[in-house]
C-alpha positions as CSV (number, residue, x, y, z in Angstrom):
1,M,-0.2,-7.1,16.7
2,Q,3.1,-5.6,15.7
3,I,2.9,-2.2,13.9
4,A,5.2,-2.2,10.8
5,K,7.8,0.6,10.5
6,R,10.0,1.6,7.6
7,D,13.1,0.2,9.4
8,D,11.5,-3.3,9.7
9,W,12.4,-4.2,6.1
10,K,14.5,-3.2,3.1
11,T,12.8,-0.4,1.1
12,E,13.5,1.6,-2.0
13,P,11.9,4.9,-2.7
14,M,9.1,5.5,-5.2
15,P,10.9,6.3,-8.4
16,S,10.4,9.6,-10.2
17,E,8.6,7.6,-12.9
18,F,5.2,7.2,-11.3
19,T,1.6,8.0,-12.2
20,I,-1.3,9.1,-10.1
21,I,-4.5,7.0,-10.3
22,T,-7.9,7.6,-8.8
23,V,-9.3,5.1,-6.3
24,E,-12.6,5.8,-4.7
25,K,-12.6,4.1,-1.3
26,V,-13.7,5.1,2.2
27,Y,-12.9,3.3,5.4
28,S,-14.0,3.6,9.0
29,H,-11.5,4.6,11.6
30,E,-11.3,1.1,12.8
31,E,-10.6,-0.3,9.3
32,F,-8.0,2.5,8.8
33,D,-6.3,1.4,12.0
34,R,-5.9,-2.1,10.6
35,I,-4.6,-0.8,7.3
36,T,-2.0,1.5,9.1
37,A,-0.7,-1.4,11.2
38,G,0.8,-2.6,7.9
39,V,2.5,-6.0,7.3
40,I,5.9,-7.3,7.9
41,P,6.7,-10.4,5.8
42,Q,7.1,-13.6,7.9
43,Q,7.9,-16.2,5.2
44,M,9.1,-16.4,1.6
45,E,5.5,-16.5,0.3
46,D,4.7,-13.1,1.8
47,R,5.0,-10.8,-1.1
48,W,4.4,-7.4,0.5
49,F,5.9,-5.1,3.1
50,I,3.5,-2.4,4.0
51,F,3.9,0.5,6.5
52,Y,2.4,3.8,7.3
53,E,4.0,7.2,7.8
54,A,1.3,9.8,8.0
55,P,-0.3,10.7,5.7
56,W,1.2,8.0,3.3
57,L,0.8,4.2,3.3
58,Y,3.8,2.6,1.5
59,L,3.4,-0.8,-0.3
60,H,6.7,-2.5,-1.2
61,R,7.5,-5.8,-2.8
62,S,9.1,-7.9,0.0
63,W,11.8,-9.6,-2.1
64,T,13.1,-6.5,-3.8
65,G,12.0,-3.7,-1.5
66,L,10.7,-1.8,-4.5
67,C,7.9,0.7,-3.8
68,I,4.9,-0.1,-6.0
69,F,2.1,2.0,-4.4
70,K,2.0,5.1,-2.2
71,V,-1.5,5.9,-0.8
72,R,-2.3,9.2,0.9
73,F,-5.3,9.2,3.2
74,E,-7.3,12.1,4.6
75,V,-10.0,12.2,7.4
76,V,-13.4,13.2,6.3
77,G,-15.8,13.4,9.2
78,E,-16.2,9.9,10.7
79,S,-14.4,8.3,7.8
80,V,-11.0,8.1,6.2
81,K,-10.8,8.2,2.4
82,I,-8.1,7.6,-0.2
83,A,-7.0,11.1,-1.3
84,Q,-4.2,10.1,-3.8
85,V,-2.5,7.0,-5.1
86,Q,0.9,7.0,-6.7
87,V,1.9,3.9,-8.8
88,N,5.4,3.0,-9.8
89,R,5.8,3.2,-13.6
90,N,9.5,2.5,-13.9
91,P,9.4,-0.5,-16.4
92,A,12.5,-2.0,-14.8
93,E,10.8,-2.1,-11.4
94,Y,7.1,-2.7,-12.2
95,S,5.9,-4.0,-15.6
96,N,2.2,-3.3,-15.2
97,S,0.9,-0.2,-16.9
98,H,-2.9,-0.7,-16.7
99,H,-4.7,1.6,-14.3
100,E,-7.6,-0.8,-13.9
101,H,-5.3,-3.6,-12.8
102,D,-3.6,-1.3,-10.3
103,V,-6.9,-0.2,-8.9
104,S,-8.0,-3.8,-8.5
105,M,-4.7,-4.9,-7.0
106,L,-4.6,-2.0,-4.5
107,V,-8.2,-2.5,-3.4
108,M,-7.6,-6.2,-2.9
109,L,-4.5,-5.4,-0.8
110,L,-6.2,-2.8,1.3
111,D,-9.3,-5.0,1.9
112,S,-7.1,-7.8,2.9
113,L,-5.4,-5.6,5.5
114,V,-8.9,-4.6,6.8
115,N,-9.8,-8.3,7.1
116,N,-6.4,-9.3,8.5
117,R,-5.9,-11.7,5.6
118,L,-3.2,-10.5,3.3
119,R,-2.5,-13.2,0.7
120,Y,-1.1,-11.4,-2.4
C-alpha cells in the first residue's frame, strides 16, 4: 500500500475562514495506521486526496485541491482519538455550513479509510 504524502497531489491550505467542530471518535492503533496511509486519487471518480502529517490528517477535494477538513489526533493509552477538527467555512470553497453534516461526512470518510473502501 502506498502512503500518501502532500507532494502526491495539488493542495491548497485551509483558509482562515474555518470553524472547529467536535467529533467524538476513537480508533485502535491498527485503524489509525490505515487512516494515516491516506488516499491518492486513481481515477476521476475519486473525490478525495487525504494525507497525514503528524499530528494532522488533511482531507482535500481531489479536483480542486481545496482543504475541507483538518483532523488532529492524539494518543490516549491504547487508542488514538480525534482531538480537534477544523472545517473549511469559506463559502467560495465549501458551501456546507451545517455541523451535523460535516460530522457525518467526516466519520463516513474516516470509517471508509479504516475499512479500505473510500467511496465518497
